[in-house]
N, C-alpha and C positions, 0 to 999 in steps of 0.2 A: 585491586582485585586479587584475592588469594589465588595463587597459581594452581595449586593442586587441591582444591576443595573436595574433589571427588576421590575418596580414598577407601571406599568400602566395597567389598565383594559380596554379592548375594548368591548364596548356594541354595538351589531349589531342587529338592529330591525327596520323595516320600520314604526312601530307605535311610534311616538314621545313620547307619554305619558309613554310608557314602558321604553324608554331610560331615561326619566326624573326621574322616580321612582328609577330605578337601580343606576343611577348616584348619586342621593341624598344619597343612602344607602352606597356607597363606597367612596364618595369624601374625607372623612377625612383620609383615609389610602392609597388611590391610586390616581394617576393621571388618569383622565377620558378621554378616547377617544371614539368617537361615529361614527357609520356608519349606513346609512339608507338602504343599500342593500349589497349583497355579494361581488360585485366587489369592492366597496369602502373598505370593510373589508380586502380583500386580498391585495389591494394596501397599506393600512395602516400597515398590518402585515409585508409586505415585506420591507417597508421603515422605520419602527420604531423598534429598537432593545429593547425597554423598555417594550414591551408588556409581562405581566406576566400571563395573563389569558384572555380568550375570552368568552363572553356571547353571544351565537349565536342563533338567531331565525331561524327556518327552512323554513317557508313560506314567501318569499320575492320576490320582482320584480328584474329584471336585472340578478341576480344570486342567486340561492337558498342557504340555509344553507348546504344542502347535497353537492352542487357543491363546496362550500367553503372548506368543509372537504376533498373533493377529491383533491383540489388544495394544501391543507396543507400536504396531503399524498405525492403528487408528489415532493414537495420541502423538505420533511423530517421534516418540522416544527411541525407536529403533535406530534412528539416525544419530543419536547422541550417546547411546550406551551399547558397547559390544556385547553380544550374547553368544556364549559358547554352549552348544548342545551336548549334553551328556547322554551317551547311549552304549548299550552292549550289542546293538544290532550290527550287522555287516554293512558294507558300503552300498549294497544293492537295495537296502530298505527304502521304499518310496517315501517314507516320512522324512528321511534326511533331505531329499530334494525339495520337499515341501518347506522344510525349515530354512534351507538356503534361499528359496524363492521369497520367503517372508523376511529375509534380512539377517539370518544368523551369520555370525562372523566366521565360525569354525566349528568343528566337531571334535569332542573329547571322547575317546573310546575307553571302555572299561575292559580289563583292569587298568588303573591309572599309572602312567609313568610320570611320577610327580615332578622330578627335576626338569624333564622336558616340557611338561605341562606348565610349570611356573614360568619358564622362559617364553613360551608362546603367548601366555596371557599377559605377562609384563610388557612384552613388545607391542601387542595390540593396544593395551591400555595407554601406553606412552604415545602411540600414534594418534589415538583419539584425543588425548590431552593437547598435543601439538595442534591438531586440527581445530579444537575448541579455542585455543589461544589465537590462532590465525583468524578464525571467524570473528572473534571479539575485536581484534585489531582492525579487521576490514570494516566491521560495523561502525567503529569509532571514526574511521576515515570517511566512510560514506556520510555519517552524520555531520562531520565537519564540512565536507564538500557541499552538502545540501544547505547548511547554514550560510556558507559563502555564496552559493547560488542565489538563495533567497535575499540575502543582504544586498547583492549587486542588483538584482531585479527590482527590489523595493527602492533602492537609491535612484535608479534610473527613472522609475515611475514617479517618484516624488518630485523629480525635476520637472517632469511634464505637468504634474498636478499644480506645482507652484506657478508655472506659466499660465495655467488655465484658471488661476485665481482660487484654487482649492487648497485644502490643508494637507492632503495626502490620505485623508480618511476614506475618500471615495474608492481608491484602489483596494484598500484593505477590506472594505465592505463587499466589493465585487468578488474578491477572493473567497470570503466567508460565505456569501450567498450562493456562489457557484458551487462550492463544495456541498452545502446543504441540499441544493436542488439536485445535483447529480447523485448524491447518496440516496435521496428519496426516489428518484427516477429509476435507478438501477434495481431497487427493491420492488417497484410497482410494475416495471416492464422489463422482463428478462432479455428481450431483444436488444435493449440498450445497456446491458450489463457492462460495468467497468470495475476492475479490481480497486480496492481501497488505495493501493499504491499509485495507480494511474489517476485517480480522482485527486490525490494530493498534488501530483505534478501539474494537472490541469488547473487546480486552484492557484498554484504558484504562477503558472504561465499566464493566467487571466490578468495578472497585475499589469502586464505590458500591453493590454488590449488597445490603449490609446497612445502608444509611444509615438505614433506618426504625427501627433498634434504639435510636436516640437518643431515641425517644418511648416506649420500654419502661421501666417502673419498675426501679430497681436491685434491688429485692427479688425480682423475677422474673428479670431479666437475669443476675444473679450468684448465683442460688440454688444452693447446693452439692448439694442433693438433687433427686429427681425432681419435675417440675412436676405440679401437680394438673391435672385436666381444664380447670378454669376458667383457671388460669394459662397453660396451653398455648394456649388460645384467644386470650389477650392477646398471647402471644409471636408467634402466627401473624399477628397484625395488623401486624407490622413490615414486611411486604411492601407492604401498602396505605399505611401511614404513610409509608414511604419514597417512594412515588410522590407523595404529597401534598407532601412536602418538596421533591422535585425540581421540582414545578410552580412553586415560588417562586424557582428559580434557573436558569431556562432560558437566560437571557442571560449567565450566568457561564461556560458551556461551549458549545462549538460545537454546531450543530444535530444532526449525526450522533451525536456522543457522547451528547447528551441523549436522542435517540431510543432508542439501545441501552441506556443507563442505565435509562431508565424501564421498558422491557420486561423487562430482566434483573431489576431490583429487584422487579417485581411477580410474575414467573413462575419464579424460580429454585428454588421449592419445588413446582412442578407436576411430575407424574410421568407416565410414558408410558402407564400404565393408567388415568389419569384420577383417581387417588386422592390427588393432591396438593392444594395450596391456593395462592391464595385462590379461583381460578375453576374448579377442577376440569377444566382442559384435558387433552386426551389426544392421543397420537400427535403428528403433525406440525402440529397446531393450536398446539403450543408451538414458538416460534421455535428454530432450531437453535442460536443463540447462548445463549438461556436454558437449553436442554438441556445445552449444554457446561458452562456455569457451574454448573448444578445438580450434575453428577457430580463436578466437581473441588472444589466446595464441600464435598460429603459426604466425599470422600477426605481433604481437608485437615483437616476436623473430626475424622475418625477418628484420624489420625496425630498430632494435636496434643493437648497436655494441656489439660483444662478443669477448672473448679472442681468439676464433678460426675463426672470420670473421669480415669483415667490414659491416656496415648497408646497406641494400638495400633501394632504393627509394620506395615511396608508390606505384607508378605505377608498378614497377617490382615485389614487394611483392604481390600485388593483382593479377597480371597475373600468378605468380607462384602458387598461391592458386587455381585460376580458372582452370589452366592447369593440376592440379592434381599432381604437383611436391612435395606437402607436404602431400600426402594422399588424400583420397576421403571424401567429406563432403555431407551431406544432400542437395539435390538441392534447397529445400525451404530455408534452412539456407543460402546457397550461394546467393539466390535472396535477402533475407533480409539484408545480409552482404553488398551486393552491394549498396542497398538503404541507409543503415544506416551509413556505413563506407567507402565503396569503392568510392562512389561519393562525399561524404561530405569531405573526406580528400584530394581530388584533388585540386591542386593549380590553 
């Protein structure tokens, strides 16, 4: 990454002589860009990634400096580019407070004290450059940590899948399906809104939904026939056992992933009517992420081969879910499931 790719100053003023004076002051250290009104300024900022700072007059035709600041706020660029307001007005001018409230970094008063002005702007530009570098470094570290988190989660899940006679594809499908379902649900029903970043974390956490199966005896886990009542009670314990396992590894994954993993692990077999396990939760007492993983887990189990059954077709699996043959689900979850998976998986 080029350290100082932003090396242009945009001078925005409808008075040409003001632009000339400022351009002369900064031409040795910066590329000079000029705009005679606010609209030209916004177009230049949006089309030129090299803008390191903006010197902005407030009173201009076509689009005022205040309107430019509003546009920069909408686009988020006000947080990345320092804006210095140019004004001949006194400190009591209410427009100056409006400019500050909209994110202006400083005020440049006319007539210009060029040496002083150059120092002020150079210092602020340097601070923004350092902040950008630090943000880039932080983003790289976060990406690396997320990769490590996901790798560890997938490695642990693959161990469980191997014991369960699976290839490891089951947990990957659960993650992908849960992400698709929650993305659709959050668009259809605002009350269940989740930011994209949280959906990503939930999708990762869902990989560990069956981690408790590592504590289930092979004779039950891989039994080819129907489980007895006693064996099924043991199998149901994988939800609680999974949480016990997770309590021993909270420092191996980030806090949010741990929180979602724990809740999903314990509650992905709860049902909307309260007839699930282990806690008999009902309705929205079950977290929306646990509800989402519950339905996609059922769906994937139905369409996948198991030691005790052949796979069902997509159409049969979906009908079984809608007809309540696999327990009851939140009607809104069912609607989102139909839109995100039921329809999209049809041949």
